[in-house]
All heavy atoms as TSV, in Angstrom:
chain	resi	resn	atom	element	x	y	z
A	1	MET	N	N	60.830	49.940	38.791
A	1	MET	CA	C	61.102	51.346	38.653
A	1	MET	C	C	62.106	51.766	39.732
A	1	MET	O	O	62.264	51.085	40.749
A	1	MET	CB	C	59.820	52.111	38.862
A	1	MET	CG	C	58.857	51.912	37.721
A	1	MET	SD	S	57.686	53.296	37.742
A	1	MET	CE	C	57.136	53.147	36.063
A	2	THR	N	N	62.683	52.903	39.487
A	2	THR	CA	C	63.639	53.467	40.475
A	2	THR	C	C	63.050	54.560	41.300
A	2	THR	O	O	61.914	55.015	40.951
A	2	THR	CB	C	64.914	53.983	39.746
A	2	THR	OG1	O	64.514	55.117	39.022
A	2	THR	CG2	C	65.521	52.946	38.865
A	3	LYS	N	N	63.700	54.931	42.309
A	3	LYS	CA	C	63.195	56.044	43.129
A	3	LYS	C	C	63.350	57.422	42.473
A	3	LYS	O	O	62.803	58.386	42.971
A	3	LYS	CB	C	63.902	56.069	44.454
A	3	LYS	CG	C	63.518	54.847	45.340
A	3	LYS	CD	C	64.089	54.942	46.716
A	3	LYS	CE	C	63.704	53.612	47.377
A	3	LYS	NZ	N	63.120	53.732	48.696
A	4	ASN	N	N	64.089	57.461	41.355
A	4	ASN	CA	C	64.293	58.744	40.645
A	4	ASN	C	C	63.382	58.887	39.468
A	4	ASN	O	O	63.752	59.107	38.337
A	4	ASN	CB	C	65.747	58.889	40.227
A	4	ASN	CG	C	66.683	58.918	41.373
A	4	ASN	OD1	O	66.318	59.510	42.408
A	4	ASN	ND2	N	67.848	58.339	41.227
A	5	ILE	N	N	62.077	58.696	39.681
A	5	ILE	CA	C	61.065	58.784	38.640
A	5	ILE	C	C	60.922	60.251	38.216
A	5	ILE	O	O	60.729	61.127	39.134
A	5	ILE	CB	C	59.734	58.250	39.100
A	5	ILE	CG1	C	59.811	56.775	39.454
A	5	ILE	CG2	C	58.631	58.461	38.007
A	5	ILE	CD1	C	58.555	56.211	40.084
A	6	ASN	N	N	61.013	60.598	36.960
A	6	ASN	CA	C	60.703	61.902	36.435
A	6	ASN	C	C	59.299	61.886	35.918
A	6	ASN	O	O	59.087	61.546	34.794
A	6	ASN	CB	C	61.767	62.266	35.377
A	6	ASN	CG	C	61.585	63.616	34.854
A	6	ASN	OD1	O	60.690	64.387	35.292
A	6	ASN	ND2	N	62.477	64.026	33.942
A	7	PHE	N	N	58.405	62.387	36.736
A	7	PHE	CA	C	56.975	62.342	36.325
A	7	PHE	C	C	56.697	63.284	35.169
A	7	PHE	O	O	55.723	63.117	34.462
A	7	PHE	CB	C	56.084	62.688	37.540
A	7	PHE	CG	C	56.079	61.591	38.557
A	7	PHE	CD1	C	56.743	61.728	39.758
A	7	PHE	CD2	C	55.399	60.411	38.343
A	7	PHE	CE1	C	56.709	60.717	40.708
A	7	PHE	CE2	C	55.353	59.349	39.240
A	7	PHE	CZ	C	56.055	59.492	40.435
A	8	THR	N	N	57.494	64.335	35.001
A	8	THR	CA	C	57.255	65.237	33.846
A	8	THR	C	C	57.491	64.589	32.531
A	8	THR	O	O	56.936	64.978	31.509
A	8	THR	CB	C	58.063	66.526	33.988
A	8	THR	OG1	O	59.455	66.211	34.020
A	8	THR	CG2	C	57.754	67.302	35.217
A	9	ALA	N	N	58.337	63.566	32.533
A	9	ALA	CA	C	58.724	62.870	31.244
A	9	ALA	C	C	58.067	61.460	31.176
A	9	ALA	O	O	58.208	60.855	30.163
A	9	ALA	CB	C	60.229	62.728	31.191
A	10	LEU	N	N	57.329	61.021	32.192
A	10	LEU	CA	C	56.728	59.784	32.172
A	10	LEU	C	C	55.544	59.702	31.207
A	10	LEU	O	O	54.744	60.564	31.196
A	10	LEU	CB	C	56.231	59.403	33.643
A	10	LEU	CG	C	55.865	57.967	33.906
A	10	LEU	CD1	C	57.118	57.029	33.761
A	10	LEU	CD2	C	55.335	57.845	35.316
A	11	ALA	N	N	55.526	58.628	30.405
A	11	ALA	CA	C	54.469	58.520	29.423
A	11	ALA	C	C	53.101	58.165	30.106
A	11	ALA	O	O	53.117	57.338	31.025
A	11	ALA	CB	C	54.834	57.412	28.367
A	12	SER	N	N	52.073	58.746	29.576
A	12	SER	CA	C	50.715	58.456	30.040
A	12	SER	C	C	50.391	56.974	29.804
A	12	SER	O	O	50.720	56.468	28.767
A	12	SER	CB	C	49.694	59.349	29.332
A	12	SER	OG	O	48.402	59.144	29.818
A	13	GLY	N	N	49.837	56.300	30.797
A	13	GLY	CA	C	49.544	54.925	30.713
A	13	GLY	C	C	50.539	54.017	31.307
A	13	GLY	O	O	50.288	52.774	31.422
A	14	THR	N	N	51.680	54.540	31.786
A	14	THR	CA	C	52.678	53.724	32.418
A	14	THR	C	C	52.203	53.230	33.749
A	14	THR	O	O	51.582	53.957	34.514
A	14	THR	CB	C	53.967	54.629	32.678
A	14	THR	OG1	O	54.384	55.173	31.397
A	14	THR	CG2	C	55.058	53.781	33.251
A	15	LYS	N	N	52.477	51.956	34.049
A	15	LYS	CA	C	51.974	51.356	35.338
A	15	LYS	C	C	52.913	51.846	36.390
A	15	LYS	O	O	54.119	51.883	36.289
A	15	LYS	CB	C	52.008	49.872	35.230
A	15	LYS	CG	C	50.965	49.320	34.316
A	15	LYS	CD	C	50.869	47.864	34.306
A	15	LYS	CE	C	49.759	47.337	33.402
A	15	LYS	NZ	N	49.736	45.882	33.390
A	16	VAL	N	N	52.298	52.275	37.517
A	16	VAL	CA	C	52.999	52.776	38.688
A	16	VAL	C	C	52.473	52.106	39.937
A	16	VAL	O	O	51.218	51.982	40.119
A	16	VAL	CB	C	52.909	54.305	38.761
A	16	VAL	CG1	C	53.601	54.822	39.960
A	16	VAL	CG2	C	53.389	55.002	37.547
A	17	GLN	N	N	53.338	51.714	40.841
A	17	GLN	CA	C	52.951	51.151	42.138
A	17	GLN	C	C	52.535	52.292	42.978
A	17	GLN	O	O	53.196	53.246	43.178
A	17	GLN	CB	C	54.123	50.352	42.744
A	17	GLN	CG	C	53.779	49.689	44.029
A	17	GLN	CD	C	52.839	48.494	43.807
A	17	GLN	OE1	O	52.845	47.853	42.843
A	17	GLN	NE2	N	51.874	48.315	44.734
A	18	THR	N	N	51.330	52.116	43.692
A	18	THR	CA	C	50.778	53.155	44.583
A	18	THR	C	C	50.427	52.501	45.895
A	18	THR	O	O	50.467	51.264	46.060
A	18	THR	CB	C	49.516	53.756	43.934
A	18	THR	OG1	O	48.492	52.805	43.996
A	18	THR	CG2	C	49.775	54.288	42.575
A	19	PRO	N	N	50.061	53.288	46.895
A	19	PRO	CA	C	49.646	52.676	48.207
A	19	PRO	C	C	48.515	51.784	48.110
A	19	PRO	O	O	48.290	50.900	48.917
A	19	PRO	CB	C	49.286	53.896	49.070
A	19	PRO	CG	C	50.106	55.019	48.484
A	19	PRO	CD	C	50.137	54.763	47.030
A	20	LYS	N	N	47.650	51.966	47.037
A	20	LYS	CA	C	46.416	51.117	46.862
A	20	LYS	C	C	46.644	50.029	45.812
A	20	LYS	O	O	45.698	49.390	45.392
A	20	LYS	CB	C	45.215	51.975	46.537
A	20	LYS	CG	C	44.857	52.855	47.621
A	20	LYS	CD	C	43.601	53.584	47.320
A	20	LYS	CE	C	43.137	54.412	48.536
A	20	LYS	NZ	N	41.787	55.061	48.290
A	21	GLY	N	N	47.835	49.833	45.321
A	21	GLY	CA	C	48.097	48.816	44.274
A	21	GLY	C	C	48.572	49.488	43.000
A	21	GLY	O	O	49.066	50.607	43.022
A	22	VAL	N	N	48.602	48.711	41.936
A	22	VAL	CA	C	49.129	49.228	40.684
A	22	VAL	C	C	48.106	50.065	39.924
A	22	VAL	O	O	46.922	49.657	39.844
A	22	VAL	CB	C	49.603	48.033	39.815
A	22	VAL	CG1	C	50.060	48.496	38.433
A	22	VAL	CG2	C	50.648	47.226	40.487
A	23	GLY	N	N	48.526	51.197	39.435
A	23	GLY	CA	C	47.645	52.068	38.669
A	23	GLY	C	C	48.311	52.556	37.447
A	23	GLY	O	O	49.539	52.389	37.272
A	24	ARG	N	N	47.587	53.264	36.635
A	24	ARG	CA	C	48.153	53.819	35.381
A	24	ARG	C	C	48.420	55.311	35.600
A	24	ARG	O	O	47.493	56.048	36.030
A	24	ARG	CB	C	47.202	53.750	34.168
A	24	ARG	CG	C	47.079	52.275	33.654
A	24	ARG	CD	C	46.240	52.237	32.397
A	24	ARG	NE	N	45.100	53.051	32.439
A	24	ARG	CZ	C	44.737	53.968	31.545
A	24	ARG	NH1	N	45.541	54.244	30.530
A	24	ARG	NH2	N	43.632	54.673	31.608
A	25	PHE	N	N	49.580	55.795	35.295
A	25	PHE	CA	C	49.912	57.222	35.336
A	25	PHE	C	C	49.120	57.964	34.292
A	25	PHE	O	O	49.106	57.582	33.100
A	25	PHE	CB	C	51.418	57.381	35.102
A	25	PHE	CG	C	51.853	58.892	34.978
A	25	PHE	CD1	C	51.961	59.687	36.047
A	25	PHE	CD2	C	52.082	59.338	33.686
A	25	PHE	CE1	C	52.322	61.001	35.901
A	25	PHE	CE2	C	52.469	60.685	33.476
A	25	PHE	CZ	C	52.600	61.460	34.639
A	26	LEU	N	N	48.429	59.031	34.667
A	26	LEU	CA	C	47.656	59.872	33.663
A	26	LEU	C	C	48.377	61.131	33.410
A	26	LEU	O	O	48.674	61.388	32.212
A	26	LEU	CB	C	46.258	60.188	34.252
A	26	LEU	CG	C	45.313	59.009	34.401
A	26	LEU	CD1	C	43.962	59.456	34.894
A	26	LEU	CD2	C	45.149	58.299	33.017
A	27	HIS	N	N	48.679	61.984	34.368
A	27	HIS	CA	C	49.447	63.181	34.157
A	27	HIS	C	C	49.990	63.802	35.387
A	27	HIS	O	O	49.668	63.369	36.481
A	27	HIS	CB	C	48.634	64.180	33.271
A	27	HIS	CG	C	47.569	64.797	34.038
A	27	HIS	ND1	N	46.350	64.258	34.171
A	27	HIS	CD2	C	47.476	66.070	34.611
A	27	HIS	CE1	C	45.529	65.087	34.846
A	27	HIS	NE2	N	46.217	66.196	35.087
A	28	TYR	N	N	50.876	64.725	35.208
A	28	TYR	CA	C	51.563	65.428	36.303
A	28	TYR	C	C	51.215	66.929	36.198
A	28	TYR	O	O	51.204	67.437	35.118
A	28	TYR	CB	C	53.084	65.205	36.103
A	28	TYR	CG	C	53.909	66.054	37.066
A	28	TYR	CD1	C	54.219	65.516	38.290
A	28	TYR	CD2	C	54.478	67.237	36.752
A	28	TYR	CE1	C	54.953	66.234	39.275
A	28	TYR	CE2	C	55.232	67.986	37.567
A	28	TYR	CZ	C	55.455	67.425	38.866
A	28	TYR	OH	O	56.268	68.149	39.750
A	29	LYS	N	N	50.888	67.493	37.314
A	29	LYS	CA	C	50.592	68.949	37.386
A	29	LYS	C	C	51.352	69.643	38.499
A	29	LYS	O	O	50.969	69.453	39.676
A	29	LYS	CB	C	49.078	69.169	37.551
A	29	LYS	CG	C	48.647	70.598	37.478
A	29	LYS	CD	C	47.133	70.710	37.528
A	29	LYS	CE	C	46.668	72.136	37.415
A	29	LYS	NZ	N	45.223	72.258	37.537
A	30	LYS	N	N	52.406	70.365	38.208
A	30	LYS	CA	C	53.242	71.001	39.257
A	30	LYS	C	C	52.443	72.023	40.032
A	30	LYS	O	O	51.667	72.802	39.433
A	30	LYS	CB	C	54.455	71.691	38.563
A	30	LYS	CG	C	55.389	72.340	39.497
A	30	LYS	CD	C	56.227	71.284	40.182
A	30	LYS	CE	C	57.310	72.063	40.975
A	30	LYS	NZ	N	57.924	71.181	41.937
A	31	GLY	N	N	52.548	71.998	41.327
A	31	GLY	CA	C	51.902	72.994	42.159
A	31	GLY	C	C	50.387	72.758	42.342
A	31	GLY	O	O	49.583	73.649	42.678
A	32	ASN	N	N	49.963	71.546	42.269
A	32	ASN	CA	C	48.553	71.203	42.398
A	32	ASN	C	C	48.157	71.261	43.920
A	32	ASN	O	O	49.025	71.332	44.818
A	32	ASN	CB	C	48.206	69.842	41.799
A	32	ASN	CG	C	46.804	69.614	41.601
A	32	ASN	OD1	O	46.006	70.513	41.386
A	32	ASN	ND2	N	46.370	68.355	41.535
A	33	PHE	N	N	46.927	71.185	44.199
A	33	PHE	CA	C	46.374	71.320	45.581
A	33	PHE	C	C	47.082	70.340	46.538
A	33	PHE	O	O	47.183	69.147	46.248
A	33	PHE	CB	C	44.843	71.038	45.530
A	33	PHE	CG	C	44.177	71.126	46.827
A	33	PHE	CD1	C	44.011	72.346	47.439
A	33	PHE	CD2	C	43.646	69.973	47.407
A	33	PHE	CE1	C	43.330	72.413	48.723
A	33	PHE	CE2	C	42.959	70.037	48.647
A	33	PHE	CZ	C	42.820	71.237	49.280
A	34	ARG	N	N	47.458	70.885	47.703
A	34	ARG	CA	C	48.136	70.070	48.746
A	34	ARG	C	C	49.335	69.265	48.239
A	34	ARG	O	O	49.616	68.133	48.731
A	34	ARG	CB	C	47.118	69.138	49.414
A	34	ARG	CG	C	46.074	69.826	50.191
A	34	ARG	CD	C	45.221	68.848	50.966
A	34	ARG	NE	N	44.133	69.509	51.616
A	34	ARG	CZ	C	43.160	68.929	52.203
A	34	ARG	NH1	N	43.084	67.560	52.234
A	34	ARG	NH2	N	42.193	69.567	52.816
A	35	ASN	N	N	50.039	69.769	47.302
A	35	ASN	CA	C	51.233	69.119	46.758
A	35	ASN	C	C	50.968	67.740	46.141
A	35	ASN	O	O	51.795	66.882	46.102
A	35	ASN	CB	C	52.348	69.066	47.772
A	35	ASN	CG	C	53.695	68.850	47.136
A	35	ASN	OD1	O	53.908	69.235	46.028
A	35	ASN	ND2	N	54.623	68.218	47.870
A	36	GLN	N	N	49.701	67.537	45.778
A	36	GLN	CA	C	49.391	66.277	45.128
A	36	GLN	C	C	49.481	66.529	43.589
A	36	GLN	O	O	48.578	67.013	42.965
A	36	GLN	CB	C	48.009	65.777	45.525
A	36	GLN	CG	C	47.888	65.440	46.969
A	36	GLN	CD	C	46.494	65.055	47.411
A	36	GLN	OE1	O	45.543	65.358	46.767
A	36	GLN	NE2	N	46.426	64.423	48.560
A	37	ASN	N	N	50.609	66.063	43.069
A	37	ASN	CA	C	50.975	66.433	41.673
A	37	ASN	C	C	50.750	65.364	40.626
A	37	ASN	O	O	50.725	65.615	39.451
A	37	ASN	CB	C	52.474	66.845	41.591
A	37	ASN	CG	C	52.742	67.946	42.532
A	37	ASN	OD1	O	52.007	68.825	42.745
A	37	ASN	ND2	N	53.954	67.909	43.073
A	38	VAL	N	N	50.572	64.112	41.067
A	38	VAL	CA	C	50.555	62.996	40.126
A	38	VAL	C	C	49.156	62.369	40.109
A	38	VAL	O	O	48.605	61.966	41.159
A	38	VAL	CB	C	51.605	61.915	40.534
A	38	VAL	CG1	C	51.606	60.780	39.482
A	38	VAL	CG2	C	52.960	62.562	40.596
A	39	ARG	N	N	48.512	62.250	38.943
A	39	ARG	CA	C	47.184	61.665	38.829
A	39	ARG	C	C	47.317	60.217	38.388
A	39	ARG	O	O	47.873	59.911	37.321
A	39	ARG	CB	C	46.344	62.454	37.865
A	39	ARG	CG	C	44.931	62.119	37.917
A	39	ARG	CD	C	44.116	63.109	37.100
A	39	ARG	NE	N	42.692	62.924	37.296
A	39	ARG	CZ	C	41.817	63.647	36.732
A	39	ARG	NH1	N	42.186	64.604	35.840
A	39	ARG	NH2	N	40.487	63.426	36.889
A	40	ILE	N	N	46.690	59.279	39.077
A	40	ILE	CA	C	46.699	57.890	38.765
A	40	ILE	C	C	45.289	57.374	38.593
A	40	ILE	O	O	44.350	57.797	39.245
A	40	ILE	CB	C	47.377	57.117	39.981
A	40	ILE	CG1	C	48.775	57.593	40.257
A	40	ILE	CG2	C	47.370	55.561	39.695
A	40	ILE	CD1	C	49.796	57.304	39.204
A	41	GLU	N	N	45.134	56.437	37.635
A	41	GLU	CA	C	43.842	55.790	37.362
A	41	GLU	C	C	43.953	54.278	37.658
A	41	GLU	O	O	44.902	53.668	37.173
A	41	GLU	CB	C	43.375	56.047	35.941
A	41	GLU	CG	C	42.023	55.379	35.654
A	41	GLU	CD	C	41.591	55.615	34.250
A	41	GLU	OE1	O	42.395	55.481	33.316
A	41	GLU	OE2	O	40.368	55.982	34.077
A	42	TYR	N	N	42.971	53.743	38.353
A	42	TYR	CA	C	42.979	52.322	38.674
A	42	TYR	C	C	42.132	51.588	37.674
A	42	TYR	O	O	41.349	52.154	36.937
A	42	TYR	CB	C	42.517	52.077	40.100
A	42	TYR	CG	C	43.473	52.602	41.112
A	42	TYR	CD1	C	43.300	53.863	41.731
A	42	TYR	CD2	C	44.589	51.854	41.405
A	42	TYR	CE1	C	44.186	54.290	42.594
A	42	TYR	CE2	C	45.499	52.329	42.287
A	42	TYR	CZ	C	45.343	53.587	42.937
A	42	TYR	OH	O	46.254	54.068	43.851
A	43	HIS	N	N	42.196	50.263	37.640
A	43	HIS	CA	C	41.453	49.431	36.672
A	43	HIS	C	C	39.880	49.621	36.837
A	43	HIS	O	O	39.210	49.326	35.898
A	43	HIS	CB	C	41.821	47.935	36.803
A	43	HIS	CG	C	41.411	47.310	38.150
A	43	HIS	ND1	N	42.037	47.517	39.288
A	43	HIS	CD2	C	40.323	46.558	38.367
A	43	HIS	CE1	C	41.379	46.855	40.218
A	43	HIS	NE2	N	40.287	46.223	39.718
A	44	THR	N	N	39.489	50.124	37.985
A	44	THR	CA	C	38.061	50.348	38.167
A	44	THR	C	C	37.560	51.681	37.600
A	44	THR	O	O	36.401	51.941	37.519
A	44	THR	CB	C	37.707	50.361	39.663
A	44	THR	OG1	O	38.483	51.410	40.314
A	44	THR	CG2	C	38.034	49.080	40.352
A	45	GLY	N	N	38.579	52.396	37.077
A	45	GLY	CA	C	38.232	53.731	36.534
A	45	GLY	C	C	38.420	54.939	37.509
A	45	GLY	O	O	38.304	56.143	37.141
A	46	LYS	N	N	38.573	54.609	38.788
A	46	LYS	CA	C	38.739	55.647	39.835
A	46	LYS	C	C	40.104	56.348	39.641
A	46	LYS	O	O	41.168	55.730	39.426
A	46	LYS	CB	C	38.703	54.999	41.185
A	46	LYS	CG	C	38.686	56.055	42.308
A	46	LYS	CD	C	38.445	55.426	43.645
A	46	LYS	CE	C	38.412	56.508	44.678
A	46	LYS	NZ	N	38.026	55.938	46.014
A	47	GLN	N	N	40.098	57.647	39.702
A	47	GLN	CA	C	41.259	58.451	39.589
A	47	GLN	C	C	41.629	59.147	40.899
A	47	GLN	O	O	40.773	59.731	41.522
A	47	GLN	CB	C	41.109	59.484	38.490
A	47	GLN	CG	C	40.850	58.894	37.130
A	47	GLN	CD	C	40.555	59.894	36.085
A	47	GLN	OE1	O	40.650	61.128	36.296
A	47	GLN	NE2	N	40.333	59.454	34.896
A	48	ILE	N	N	42.906	59.098	41.300
A	48	ILE	CA	C	43.324	59.700	42.520
A	48	ILE	C	C	44.625	60.498	42.272
A	48	ILE	O	O	45.516	60.079	41.552
A	48	ILE	CB	C	43.627	58.558	43.603
A	48	ILE	CG1	C	42.333	57.778	43.875
A	48	ILE	CG2	C	44.208	59.125	44.862
A	48	ILE	CD1	C	42.508	56.644	44.857
A	49	TRP	N	N	44.749	61.616	43.018
A	49	TRP	CA	C	45.956	62.451	42.976
A	49	TRP	C	C	46.882	61.998	44.087
A	49	TRP	O	O	46.377	61.717	45.216
A	49	TRP	CB	C	45.624	63.870	43.147
A	49	TRP	CG	C	44.970	64.559	42.025
A	49	TRP	CD1	C	43.637	64.607	41.809
A	49	TRP	CD2	C	45.580	65.138	40.910
A	49	TRP	NE1	N	43.383	65.293	40.614
A	49	TRP	CE2	C	44.594	65.635	40.058
A	49	TRP	CE3	C	46.905	65.345	40.532
A	49	TRP	CZ2	C	44.871	66.242	38.848
A	49	TRP	CZ3	C	47.171	65.980	39.307
A	49	TRP	CH2	C	46.179	66.432	38.525
A	50	TYR	N	N	48.139	61.848	43.850
A	50	TYR	CA	C	49.128	61.535	44.823
A	50	TYR	C	C	50.284	62.550	44.804
A	50	TYR	O	O	50.568	63.149	43.744
A	50	TYR	CB	C	49.801	60.114	44.579
A	50	TYR	CG	C	48.872	58.979	44.860
A	50	TYR	CD1	C	48.189	58.345	43.873
A	50	TYR	CD2	C	48.727	58.528	46.166
A	50	TYR	CE1	C	47.360	57.243	44.089
A	50	TYR	CE2	C	47.902	57.388	46.419
A	50	TYR	CZ	C	47.232	56.811	45.425
A	50	TYR	OH	O	46.421	55.741	45.684
A	51	SER	N	N	51.014	62.645	45.945
A	51	SER	CA	C	52.203	63.539	45.891
A	51	SER	C	C	53.348	62.694	45.323
A	51	SER	O	O	53.351	61.528	45.409
A	51	SER	CB	C	52.578	64.036	47.320
A	51	SER	OG	O	52.957	62.988	48.129
A	52	GLU	N	N	54.287	63.361	44.763
A	52	GLU	CA	C	55.444	62.778	44.194
A	52	GLU	C	C	56.267	61.926	45.244
A	52	GLU	O	O	56.690	60.835	44.978
A	52	GLU	CB	C	56.474	63.771	43.618
A	52	GLU	CG	C	56.028	64.492	42.451
A	52	GLU	CD	C	57.059	65.553	42.010
A	52	GLU	OE1	O	58.121	65.127	41.505
A	52	GLU	OE2	O	56.711	66.712	42.172
A	53	GLU	N	N	56.320	62.500	46.434
A	53	GLU	CA	C	57.127	61.863	47.520
A	53	GLU	C	C	56.542	60.484	47.854
A	53	GLU	O	O	57.232	59.489	48.135
A	53	GLU	CB	C	57.167	62.764	48.720
A	53	GLU	CG	C	57.954	64.004	48.530
A	53	GLU	CD	C	57.221	65.052	47.756
A	53	GLU	OE1	O	55.980	65.078	47.760
A	53	GLU	OE2	O	57.858	65.875	47.156
A	54	VAL	N	N	55.216	60.416	47.958
A	54	VAL	CA	C	54.554	59.134	48.319
A	54	VAL	C	C	54.873	58.054	47.229
A	54	VAL	O	O	55.216	56.912	47.638
A	54	VAL	CB	C	52.989	59.359	48.475
A	54	VAL	CG1	C	52.303	57.980	48.551
A	54	VAL	CG2	C	52.706	60.163	49.660
A	55	LEU	N	N	54.750	58.402	46.019
A	55	LEU	CA	C	54.984	57.420	44.912
A	55	LEU	C	C	56.496	57.031	44.820
A	55	LEU	O	O	56.859	55.942	44.541
A	55	LEU	CB	C	54.476	57.937	43.624
A	55	LEU	CG	C	52.959	58.137	43.565
A	55	LEU	CD1	C	52.545	58.685	42.237
A	55	LEU	CD2	C	52.255	56.822	43.849
A	56	LYS	N	N	57.367	58.035	44.995
A	56	LYS	CA	C	58.797	57.726	44.892
A	56	LYS	C	C	59.245	56.856	46.078
A	56	LYS	O	O	60.109	56.009	45.869
A	56	LYS	CB	C	59.595	59.025	44.918
A	56	LYS	CG	C	59.545	59.747	43.577
A	56	LYS	CD	C	60.401	61.021	43.585
A	56	LYS	CE	C	60.313	61.687	42.272
A	56	LYS	NZ	N	61.097	62.933	42.186
A	57	ALA	N	N	58.635	56.952	47.263
A	57	ALA	CA	C	58.982	56.164	48.413
A	57	ALA	C	C	58.590	54.679	48.143
A	57	ALA	O	O	59.258	53.764	48.528
A	57	ALA	CB	C	58.301	56.636	49.667
A	58	ILE	N	N	57.477	54.483	47.453
A	58	ILE	CA	C	57.025	53.094	47.157
A	58	ILE	C	C	57.802	52.486	45.981
A	58	ILE	O	O	58.164	51.338	46.050
A	58	ILE	CB	C	55.509	53.093	46.789
A	58	ILE	CG1	C	54.767	53.523	48.082
A	58	ILE	CG2	C	55.034	51.751	46.303
A	58	ILE	CD1	C	53.268	53.739	47.841
A	59	ASN	N	N	58.025	53.243	44.935
A	59	ASN	CA	C	58.739	52.718	43.814
A	59	ASN	C	C	60.212	52.854	44.012
A	59	ASN	O	O	61.115	52.433	43.886
A	59	ASN	CB	C	58.360	53.475	42.507
A	59	ASN	CG	C	56.930	53.269	42.160
A	59	ASN	OD1	O	56.582	52.139	41.817
A	59	ASN	ND2	N	56.075	54.223	42.239
């Protein structure tokens, strides 16, 4: 992936590299709490919100 990820157009279920490993993109919510806009689900079923900047820096 590139650093110019458009999370508003990213398909749900797309694999994304995160600080805790690879997870599945669930959805994007602009203006969410503490600027954590991107929701990721891991293979264990745990879901975590990340900021766009954190994910763009890794990918």
